MIMAR-730788 format. One record per residue: x, y, z of N, C-alpha, C, O, CB in turn; residue in one letter. Coordinates in steps of 0.001 Angstrom, whole numbers, plus 500000, padded with zeros to 6 digits. Glycine has a CB too. Example, Ala and Ser with C-alpha at 12.3 -4.5 7.8 and 13.67 -1.06 7.14 Angstrom:
513190494310507800512300495500507800513200496700507800514236496681508465511308495527509046a;512850497750507080513670498940507140512900500030507870513409501138508039514084499402505725s;
//
This chain:
279234501040141868280274501676142609280760502885141815280825502867140586281418500693142907m;281100503942142567281665505117141919282722505738142814282728505514144024280567506143141586k;283592506496142236284660507166142969284298508630143183283638509251142350286006507043142217a;284743509169144316284512510574144606285603511089145532286186510324146300283119510784145234t;285874512373145460286791513032146383286029513727147507286637514287148420287666514041145635l;284712513692147441283846514320148436283583513321149564282814512375149386282503514801147790d;284218513525150723284089512561151812282651512420152301282247511333152712284979512966152964y;281877513493152263280484513401152706279675512492151787278860511694152250279847514795152761q;279903512617150502279246511748149529279676510296149733278857509380149666279566512205148094e;280961510102149980281502508751150128281012508056151393280841506837151399283010508799150133a;280786508808152455280463508209153752278986508212154123278595507525155067281210508915154804l;278170508953153420276800509213153878275948507972154125275082508013154999276114510061152885k;276145506886153410275332505681153610276135504504154149275673503364154107274677505283152311n;277324504772154649278214503694155102277756503118156434277457503861157369279651504205155224a;277702501799156517277425501112157776278716500890158548278723500871159779276715499771157522k;279824500719157800281151500555158376282108501464157628282034501591156405281621499070158312f;283013502100158374284044502937157770285388502398158248285686502403159442283861504464158149i;286188501937157302287520501429157632288526502554157402288684503051156287287882500161156773i;289192502937158470290170504018158417291556503390158320292023502747159260290057504961159669i;292198503580157193293523503008156957294392504077156312294463504183155088293445501726156056s;295044504859157141295868505966156665297290505816157195297508505098158171295267507327157097t;298253506474156576299635506401157069299763507031158452299208508098158719300592507097156087p;300495506361159316300803506915160635302312506809160829302809505905161500300019506164161786t;303003507725160243304469507692160278304992507788161701304456508522162531305049508826159437n;306043507035161963306670507033163281307750508100163334308627508155162472307262505645163611y;307679508949164357308661510008164544309659509537165603309313509413166778307975511362164965n;310892509276165182311907508766166106312310509786167162312762509406168242313128508332165337e;312154511068166871312511512104167848311508512166168997311891512361170151312597513471167163e;310223511999168679309190512054169727308763510673170199308026510547171177307975512809169221t;309232509622169495308837508243169801307321508081169774306733507479170672309381507823171170n;306698508627168734305241508595168656304802508483167194305479508973166291304629509858169315y;303666507835166981303086507752165649302243508994165386301560509484166285302234506467165495f;302290509502164165301470510645163768300075510131163422299856509597162335302108511414162555d;299152510291164334297786509791164158296825510887163714295610510696163758297288509168165450t;297346512020163294296488513166162943295526512846161797294397513338161788297351514366162562s;295955512029160830295063511699159711293872510859160186292755511033159699295838510942158611s;294106509968161117293013509162161688292060510057162474290842509974162317293574508039162605i;292624510904163310291806511807164132290949512720163263289795512991163595292700512649165053e;291508513195162154290770514076161240289557513350160644288467513917160561291699514578160108e;289752512118160238288640511351159666287575511086160726286383511213160444289146510018159072i;287982510722161929287022510476163006286178511725163262284960511633163415287754510048164300i;286818512874163307286086514131163539285103514429162405284000514916162653287072515300163691k;285498514139161167284597514359160032283378513445160131282250513881159902285336514119158698k;283605512186160471282497511244160597281550511691161711280332511659161539283023509818160875v;282100512104162842281274512567163959280463513786163550279289513895163903282148512895165182i;281075514702162810280360515921162405279169515614161498278220516394161425281314516876161690s;279225514471160808278133514083159915277003513369160664275938513129160096278665513184158803m;277230513033161923276214512367162760275675511103162091274465510904161982275052513332163058k;276596510262161650276230509031160962276003507895161947276622507850163011277306508644159960l;275126506991161594274923505763162359275814504706161726275359503899160916273402505314162375d;277085504720162101278080503851161471279099503377162493279184503913163598278787504581160319t;279854502389162121280939501861162946282252502191162254282396501978161051280791500315163175v;283214502715163018284532503023162473285528501969162932285564501602164107284995504436162904m;286331501491162000287355500488162290288691501043161821288842501406160654287034499112161597i;289665501109162731290988501624162400291900500458162037292068499517162813291580502444163579v;292491500539160835293431499517160365294783500154160058295427499806159068292877498795159110k;295204501069160891296497501721160755297321501391161995296781500985163024296341503269160570s;298624501568161883299490501380163048299265502540164004299425503705163639300996501281162632t;298891502205165233298573503231166234299240502870167560299551501704167806297029503375166418i;299458503871168409300049503578169710299052502838170613297838502955170446300518504879170386p;299582502087171557298746501395172532297895502428173272298408503456173716299617500565173534v;296616502159173402295709503051174119295047504111173259294201504856173753296441503715175208g;295411504202171979294863505250171113293341505170171022292659506183171178295472505150169715f;292804503980170771291354503829170617290637504208171914289641504930171889290997502379170211i;291145503722173039290522504041174321290543505542174597289566506100175097291226503296175448e;291674506200174266291767507653174458290793508399173557290168509368173987293193508136174190n;290658507957172312289711508614171406288287508438171908287493509378171879289843508053169978m;287962507234172369286616506983172895286334507882174097285235508418174240286454505498173289k;287332508037174952287172508832176163287080510326175848286223511029176382288330508571177119k;287970510800174976288051512235174674286923512723173773286515513881173864289374512545174024n;286419511859172912285386512288171973284037511643172302283041511901171626285798511945170537i;284009510812173331282802510104173753282255509245172612281156509471172105281729511105174232i;283043508272172235282679507347171172282501505942171718283185505534172656283734507354170070l;281583505216171125281455503799171451281529502954170192281464501727170262280142503531172194t;281662503593169055281607502883167774282944502888167052282990502911165822280549503498166883i;284032502866167812285369502912167238286138501675167677286235501394168871286115504206167660l;286687500934166717287392499698166996288717499662166259288928500381165283286539498498166614y;289605498807166749290917498617166122291004497194165602290649496247166304292079498913167125f;291481497043164362291713495732163791293218495563163665293864496235162860290991495562162409h;293767494664164462295208494468164503295674493624163335295042492631162975295620493820165814q;296784494031162749297418493241161687298427492295162322299118492651163277298111494163160625n;298501491107161789299479490143162311300511489827161273301419489035161526298798488860162768f;
//
């Protein structure tokens, strides 16, 4: 195992990518800031990897379905914390 700040190096051979980033809640807009998750998803897509992405961050209801619809993804899942 090794550490790197280069996301392409870190993700290039991944079979599964667990996305767990802060999604701060904005009380004024009543919405979670999911921009960090969206950024990672776009980076993974740009690399054309054969991988599965799993989101382990707090997200609004319907976020995964909207991402699948808007970006045409079938390999994106949500793991709910209890």
